[in-house]
N, C-alpha and C positions, 0 to 999 in steps of 0.2 A: 574283218568285222569286229573281232575282239579288241583290237587295238583302238578302233574308232570308239567303241563303247567305253573303253578304259580312259581315253582322252576326254570324252564327253563327261564321264563321271568325275574325273579330276577337275575339270573346269567348273562343274556344278558344285563340287566340294569347296573349291576356292571361293566361288561366288557366295556360297552359304556362309563360309567363314568371314568374309568381308561384311556380309549383311549382319551377321551376329555381332561383329565388332562394332559396327555403326549403331546397332540397337543398344549394346551395352554402354557405349559412350553417351547416347541419348538418355538412357536410364540414369546414369551417373549425374548428368547435368540436371535432370529433373529432381533427383534426390537432393542435390545441393540447393536448388531453388526452393524446394519444400522446406528444407532446414532453415534457410534464410528467412522465409516467410514465417515459419514457426517462431524463430527468434524475435522477429519484428513484432509479432502478436504478443509475445510474452512481455517484451519491453513496453509496448503500448498499454497493456493491462497494468503493469506496475506504475506507469505514469498516472493512469486513471485512479488506481488505489491510493497513491500518495496525494493526488489532488482531492480525493474524497476525505482523506485525513485532514488536510488543510481546511477544507470546508467545515468539517465537524469541529475542529478546534475553534474556528471563528464563531460557529453557532453556540458552542457550549460556553464560550467566554461571555456572550450576550446573556445567556441564561443565568450564569453564576454572578454576573455583574449586578443582578437584582439584590444580592446580599453581599456584594463585594465591597471594595474600598470606598466607593462613593455613595453607598447606601446611607440612608438616615432612618431614624426610628419611625418617622412618619411614612417614608417610602416603603418600608417593609410590612406595613399593616396589610393584612389580607393575603400576604404571600405565605404559602405553605412550604416550610423547609423540606418536608419529606418529598415533595414533588421535585424540588431542585436537586435533592440528594439522589432521587431515582434517576434523573437525567444524568447526574454525575456517574452513577453506576453504569448506565448504558454507555456513556462516553468511555469509561474505563475499560469496559468489555470490548468495545469497538477498537480502541487503541491497542489493547492486548492482542486482539485478533490480527492486527496489521503490524505488530511489533517487529517482525522479521526485516522490515524495511529500515529499521533504525539501529541495526546491530553494527557496531564497529569493534571487531574482534570480540572481546568479552564484555564490553560496556554497551548495554542495550538501554538507551534513554527512554524508550516507550515503556518497557517493563519497570524501570525505576520510577517513572511517573505513576504508573498504576499502583505500585507498592506504596508510594508516598500518599496517594490520594485516598486509599482505603480507610485509614483511621479518620481522616478529615471529613470524608463523606458520612461516616457513622456519626461523628461529632455534630455535623450540620443537621442530620436527621433527628438527633436527640436534643438539640438546642431548644431551650424553652424561653430564653430571654434575648433581648436585642444584642447585648454585648457578646454572648456566646455565638449567636448567629453570625454577627459581623466578623468575629475573630475567625471562625471556620470558613466563612465565605471569602474573606480576604486571602487566607492561606491557599484555598483551592484556586482562586482566581490567579494569584501570583505564580503558583506552580504551573498551571496550564499556560499562562502567558509566557513563562520562561521557556516552555517547550516549543512555542510558536517559531522562533528562529530556526530551530532544527528542522521543523516540518517545511518551512519555506525554503530553506537551503536545499533540502533533499528534493523537493518538488522542482526547484529551478535546475538543479543538477541533472535530474532525470530528463527534463524537457530539452536541456542543452545538449545532451549526449544521445539524442535520437539518431539512429543510423538509418539513412534513407537508401533504399535499394532500388 
């Protein structure tokens, strides 16, 4: 009887080990799948963030164009420079918030843009005559416009490198 119980216990022990091995393998597969899904969500969030930056660059160019290269003395009447400057500040803050997407080693084009915009936004806000307004507006417009290819390139790159699982 002891040998029968011993054999039955050994069989149960082996079955338990096989069951535990199968469960461990299943858990490992679930962990791999969870990591893959997490990575995909992070990638998609980055695509959305870069797309928002692209949309914001397009929007701010329209706002700044009111005092940009094609403005005239007549077209700027009634426009409040401080409102456009405030929009520029908000844009700069937004770009700075998302600047990690634009880092290439030590050259961060978004941070450089923010630093270059700061004095120009102040100048636009303080401009009292048409010439100063247009000068500041043109510089802001051209700076932001020169940033657009970087944004577009990054957005396209992120969309093209989507990993489908």
